[in-house]
N, C-alpha and C positions, 0 to 999 in steps of 0.2 A: 269434355273429351266426352260427359259423360250420356249414357243413351236410358229413354226411358222407358219404364213398361206400365202400363197398367192392370191394375187389383181388381177385380169383382169387389164391389162394398153393399151393404144391403140399405145405405141409403147412398141420395142422390148426389154424394159429393165423390171424387175422382181421389183414392188415395195414387201418387205419381211416387215413388221409388226410382232412385239414378245406381246405375250398375257403371261401375266403369270398367276400359280394356285391361284384361290380366297384363299388360307393359306398364301401363298405367302404375299400377299397384308395384311393378316388378324395380320401378326406378325412385317409389318412394322408399321403397324399405334400401336400394343400394345404396341410398345416399345419404341414411339415417346407419347404415351399416360402417359407411367411409368415415362417420363422424358428423353429420350434418344437422340441423334440428330437425325440431318435427314441424315446427311451422316451417321452415326456410324450403325443405323439400317436399312440404307441400303447398307451396306458393311455387316452387318451379316449375314440378307437374300437372300447375294449373288446377287442384284439386281443394273439398274444401279440408281446415286438421281436426274435424272428425272423423271425418273419413278417414282420413293419413293417420290419425290415433286409432283408430279398431284395425288397421289390420298389422300394426305395428303389434298391438298388444295380441294378434288373433297368431305373431308371427312367435312373437316368445320373446324377441329382437328389442330388446331396450337403447336406446339413446348411448351416445356417448358421453361418459366422464369422466374429470378428472381425479385422480389416483392423488394417493397421500403424498408425491412425491410429485406431483407438477404432470406424469405421462400422461396421455388420451388410454384409457382403460376400455375395450369393447363386456361388456356386458348383460347378458340378456335375464328380463324380467325373472324368469325361471327357472335363474341360479341364487334369487334371493326363497329362503326356503321361510315357509309359512312360518309366522311364532304361534306355541302358546303361552298362558301368561300363569303363573302358576299358583294363583291366589287371585282373587277377585277387585282384594286389599291390594293388589302389587302396585307399587311404581314402576318407573322407567328411568330403566338405566342404561349406561354408558353405552351396551351394545345394541339397546331398544334404540337408542340416538342415531348410532353408525346407520340402521336398517329403514328409519324412514333418511334419513337424508338421502339413504343409494338409495329407495326406491322413486322416491318429487325426484332425486337425478332423473329417473326412469323413466319421466310422466306418468310415472302413476297418482290416480289422484287419491282426493283423503280414504274415499272408503274402501278403494284396493290397498293402501298402505295399514288401514284398521282391519283387515280381514286377514292380513299376512302377517302383523304384529298379535295379533288376539286381543288388542287393546279398543275401548268401544272410541267413535266416528266425531265424536266432539271433544274425546281426551288430544286425538288428533290435532285436531283444526286447532287450538288453545294451545297444543304447542309446537305447532307451526307460525302460529299467530304471534304467542309472547317471547320469539325467543330467535324469530328473523330480524335480519336489518333492517338500514334504511331500504336498500334495494331489491329486498323481498328474500334473500338467499336463507337456509337454512343453516348453519354450522352448529354439528353432533357437539363438536369441543368446548366450544362457547356453549349451549346451549344446557349443556350440562356442569361446567364452573357456573352458571345465574345461578341452579336450580339449585347444587350444592351451597351457595352463597345464601341463597333465598333459606335454606331451610336449615339454617345454622339456628339455635338457642341457646341466652335466651336473648330473645329481641329486647331494644329500647324501647318503653312507651311512646305513642307518640303524645303526650300530656307529659313529656317528663318535665318533672319537675326543675325550671331556671328557665324553659325556654321562649322563643319569641310566641308559640302557638299556644301554649297554656298560656301564657298571661293574656295574648287577647281573646283565646275564647272564656276565660275566667273575667274578665274584663264583659265581655259580650252578656252574658247569663247575669251579672252584677245592676244591667241595664236593662236585663226584664225581653233578651232576646231569647228565642228558642232555641235547642239544638240545630234545627235544620235551616235557620234561615242565620245562624254562625258558621253552618258551614257552605252555604250559599253564597252568602258574603265575602268569606273570603275568600275564593275566583274572582272578586269586582274588586276587590282591594288588594289581592299579591297576582293579577292575570299571570307572570311569567314568575312565579314563584313556586317549583312544585313543593318545594318544605315545605310550605304554607296552606298544608290539605287537611283535610278530618274528615270524614264521614259523623251524622250525625249519632249513628248507634253508636261508635268510639265514645263520642260525648255526656248520651246517655249511660255508658256502664262507666264510664270516670267518675260520675255523680250520684249511680244508686251502689256501685260494687268499691268495695274496700282493698287497699293492695297498691301496688306499680301504678303510680301518674292517676290514683284518684285525686276528684280538686275536691274533697273535706276539709283539707286544711286548709282549703282557701272561702269554703263556703257551707254555710248550714244547706247541707242537703232539702231541707224543708223547702228553703229560701229561694234557692235554684232556680225551680221549675212554676209556670204560673198556678199544675195541677194540688202544690204544697205534699205530693205525696213523696215517703220516705223508699218506697220502694216500687220494682214492679207491678201491676194490677195482672192478674191471671187473665191469659186468654183463653182459656179453655170457656163452655156453656155447662159444662156440669159441673155442682154441686159442691164446695170440698166438703174434706173430713172436718171439721169442726169438733175442738175437745178431744179429740185421740192421743192426742200427746200433749197432755195437759200442761206438765212440767221443762218443756217446751217452751212455754207462752212468759211474754217479756224477755229472755234471757235470748234473744236471735245473737250471732255472731256480730250482727250492723252495732247491736248496742253495747259491745265491749268495749274499755278504753284504751283512748285512744294510744297510747303508751303502749296495750301490748301489741300496734301491727311490728312497732320496729322491735330489734332484738339487743337496745342498748339496760333495761330498766333486770330486771332479776326478777323472778315467783311468777311470772306467768307462763303457765303450762296450760302443756297439750298430754289429752289420754286416747284410749283405747283399748279394745280385749282384741289378742290373738287368736284366735278359734283353734281348736285340737283338733284334731283328725277323727275325733269320734264324736264333736256335733257337742261336745258337753262340756269338756276343760279347756280352759283359758287361761293365758298370761295377760295381766293387766301391765301396762306400759304408761309411764307418766314421764316427759321428756320436756326440762324446762327450757323455754325458747333461748335466752340468753347464753347459760353456761351451756346447752346440750347433757347436764345433768339427767341422767335415768333412773329410773327406779321397776323393778321387775318385782309381780309377784304372781303367784300358780294358785288356780282355781280350779277343784274341781267340776262344778257348774257355777252358773252365771247370772243366777235369778237376780232380780234387784235389790232383793234384803240383804244377799251373798255379799254383793260388789261394791255395794253402799258400804257394810261391817269394815268389808276389807280396805277399803279406799282408807275410813276414817284411820285405822291401824298404819297404812303407810304415809299419809298426810303426818300424821304425829310423831316420824323421824326426820317433818323437814321444818327448817327456822322458823319463829311464827313471822319474821321479816319476807322470809321467800312463797310464804300463801296468800299472792291475791288471786288471781283469776286460772280455770280450767275451760282447756276449749273441749269439746268434746263431740260426735255424731251425737245424734237421736235415737240409738238405738233402747229398747225397752229395760236395758241391764241399768239408767240413772233414771229410772222410772223412783225410786226414796228420795230422789238430789235434793230437794228442800231439809232433811232427816239430817243430808251430810254434809252442807253449807252450815246449816247450826251448831255444829258439832264442830268444824273447823274453823272457821269464815273466812273460808273460800269461797268465790262467788264464781258459777260455772255457766259457761255460756255455748250453746248448738250451733252446729255448722247448719249449713244452709243442707236438703237434702241430696244425696247423690254426692257431695262438693268435697270427699276430702282433702283437692287439695289446698284448701280452708286449716288445713290442719298440716300443713307441710314438714313441721320441724318432724311431726309422730310418726308420719305416714317412712319418712327416711331411714327411721330409726327401726322401727318393724321391720324396716328394709334388712336392717344391719341383725338384729334379731333371728330373724328370718339364715342366717349365714351358718347360727350355732343349731338352730332348732327345726329343722327344712318343714314344710307341707307337709299336712299331712302327720305330724309328730301325735302321738296323744298325751297330754299333759300330766294325767291320770296316773301314767308312768313316769316319771319324771318330777326327782329329789327336791325339795326346795333347794337342798348343796348346790345343784345343779342348779338353779336358775340365779342361785347365788351370784357364782362358780361367773355367771355370762356377765349380769351387771356389773361385777368387779372389771371384766373384762372389756365393756363399751366404757364405763366411767375411764379406765383407763388409757384408753386409747388415742391419739394424739388426731388432731381432725385438722383440715386445710381453713377449714371455715373459722377457725379459732387460732390461725397464725400457726401449726403447729402442737398448740397445744393440748392439754385432755381435759377433759371437762371438770374431771376434779381438780386438777389444777386451776382451773378457771374460777370452780363453783368457792375452794377456800380462797383466792385473790378478794375475793366481793365479800365475805365476812371478813377477813379482815378488815377490810376495808373499810370496811361499818360496824366495828367490834364486835363482831359475836366470835361464837366460837368454832375451829374450822368442822370437816366432820371426812 
C-alpha cells in the first residue's frame, strides 16, 4: 500500500523510499496497543516489520507483555527509565536483568537495551545468549539464579584428583600427546558427555602451576611436554632483567618440597611484612601452614640486614623440628636470605611476582592482624607488648579450619605427639 517517491542523487542510482498512508500506521499502532505482536500487526496491515517497528519506537508504545501474575500489561518504552552504571566494573544485578527482560519484551534490540541499562551491547548480547531457554525466551529470575550459582567460590577444579577426566588427561600426556591434542580428542571419544571436556590451557596450567588440580602428583613436569620446559616461556620480546634479584635464583616456589603443598606436615611457614603508615616501620608476620601458629615482631625499618637479624631471633623461638621451609615474596628485604638459612636451618622459597595467593595462609593472617592494627598504623608508635598481646590473641583464636581448635592447641598436640616440649 506504499507510495514511492524519488529523491535526487549525485549518482546514476535512484533512491526509492516508501511512504505509507496514515491510516495504515494507525492500524498497526492500534493492533499493537490491543495486544497483538509486532509481526502480526505488520503482516495484517501489509507492511514490513521494520517499518512497523520504527512506528512503535517513534510513538513510544511498547508491545503487550505478561506481568508476574500472568495478566497482560500495556507498557510504553518511554516508561522504562534509562539506567546508569555505578562503576565500569559493576555487574548485572537483579534489577538490571528485570529491565533487560522488560525492554526485550517491548521489542527493543540489543543496542537500545544497552543504552537504557548503561551496559555495553556485548554484555547484553552475551547475557541474552547465555541465559535464554531453548525457545529463545529470557527469564530474569532464572538468569539471576544461574549467575549467582556460577559466581560461587571456590569451584572444584576441572582436573580434580580421582576423576575420569583427570585420568584420561594424564594417560594422554604419558603417551606423548600435546594438551591441544588431548582436548580435541575428548570430543571424538566422548561426543555426548559434556563432563569430559577441558581446554588445552587448563591442562597447561595443571602441568605448570602447583595447587588444586595439579598433575605434578602423577607426572614429572619435564616429561609431560615435548618441550621439556618446567615453566612458561616469557612472551615479551623485551629482554629480561637478569640478576636483579639474585637471592631468588634457585629458590622458586615450584622447587618447594611437595609436602609443603598440603597442611599435614608442620614446619612449613609463610612470611611477609605488614608495612606501617610511615612506610618505614613494619610488622613481620610468620604463620605455620599446618597449625596456623603465628609469630609477630615489630621493626622501625625494614632494610635487608635488620629483617634478617630479626628473623633469626624469631626462628630461635621455633623448635628445630618445626624449621623446614618459609615461603616469602620477592621483596628486597630478603636479600640476606643466605645468611638467615645458614643460621637457622630454614630453607626459604619465593613466590612468583605479583602472586600473593601463593601464600594464602599468610595473606589471611595479615587480614586478621589488620583487625587490631588497621591500615595506616605507624608501628614505630606501637609497643612490643601490644604486638605480643595481638600475637597471643591470634594463637588463642578458634579456627574453623582447625575444627574450632586454637593454633596453640594444635601446635602443642603436634609437639606432644612428636615428643617435643610444648610452647
